[in-house]
C-alpha positions in Angstrom: -13.7 -50.3 -84.5 -16.6 -50.0 -87.0 -19.9 -49.6 -85.3 -20.8 -53.5 -85.5 -23.9 -52.4 -83.3 -22.2 -50.9 -80.6 -23.6 -47.8 -78.9 -21.9 -44.7 -77.6 -22.4 -45.5 -74.3 -21.1 -49.1 -74.3 -17.8 -47.9 -76.5 -17.3 -45.5 -73.8 -17.5 -48.4 -71.3 -15.2 -50.5 -73.4 -12.4 -47.8 -73.8 -12.4 -47.6 -70.0 -12.0 -50.9 -69.3 -9.1 -51.2 -72.4 -7.4 -48.3 -70.7 -7.6 -50.2 -67.2 -6.1 -53.3 -68.8 -3.8 -52.0 -71.1 -3.0 -48.3 -69.9 -3.7 -45.4 -72.4 -1.4 -46.2 -75.0 -1.8 -47.5 -78.6 -1.5 -51.5 -78.6 0.5 -51.5 -82.1 3.0 -49.0 -81.3 3.0 -48.3 -77.8 2.9 -44.5 -78.0 0.4 -43.1 -75.3 -2.5 -40.8 -76.3 -3.0 -37.2 -75.4 -6.4 -35.7 -74.5 -7.0 -34.4 -77.9 -6.6 -37.5 -79.7 -9.4 -38.9 -77.6 -12.2 -38.8 -80.0 -10.3 -38.1 -83.4 -7.3 -40.2 -83.4 -7.9 -43.3 -81.2 -10.1 -46.3 -82.4 -11.0 -49.4 -80.8 -9.4 -52.2 -83.0 -9.8 -55.9 -83.1 -6.7 -57.9 -82.8 -8.3 -60.6 -85.3 -10.6 -58.6 -87.5 -14.3 -59.0 -87.0 -14.7 -59.4 -90.8 -12.3 -62.4 -90.3 -14.4 -64.0 -87.5 -12.6 -62.3 -84.7 -15.0 -62.0 -81.6 -16.2 -58.3 -80.8 -15.2 -59.2 -77.2 -13.0 -57.4 -74.8 -10.1 -60.1 -75.1 -9.9 -59.2 -78.8 -10.1 -55.2 -78.4 -7.5 -52.9 -78.1 -6.8 -49.3 -78.1 -5.3 -47.9 -81.4 -4.0 -44.8 -83.3 -6.4 -44.7 -86.3 -3.2 -44.7 -88.3 -1.9 -47.8 -86.7 -5.4 -49.4 -87.3 -5.6 -48.4 -90.9 -1.6 -49.4 -91.6 -2.4 -53.0 -90.4 -4.7 -53.6 -93.7 -5.8 -56.8 -93.5 -2.7 -58.4 -91.5 -2.3 -59.5 -88.4 0.8 -57.9 -86.8 3.0 -58.1 -83.7 2.7 -55.1 -81.6 5.9 -53.1 -82.1 6.2 -52.8 -78.4 6.7 -56.6 -78.2 9.6 -56.2 -81.1 11.5 -53.4 -80.0 14.1 -53.1 -77.2 12.7 -51.0 -73.9 15.1 -48.2 -74.6 13.5 -47.5 -78.0 10.1 -47.1 -76.2 11.1 -44.7 -73.5 
């Protein structure tokens, strides 16, 4: 998530809320984060992009690998975890 005026303490609070709501996994691919990824590979992503009018509210925010976030480019995507059969996600 680009800064969009969000301070470090608020980002930590938002991340904690997202983990409580969704678990500590990437919204787009469903793969969990390891501790080393905490700061370098995990981003807070807007489902509907901020620049496209998506709100900077918790209901529009998810945790994502930076690579998953960047690979979305400018398209709305359906999370892989909603498409793939459960046995492939285990």
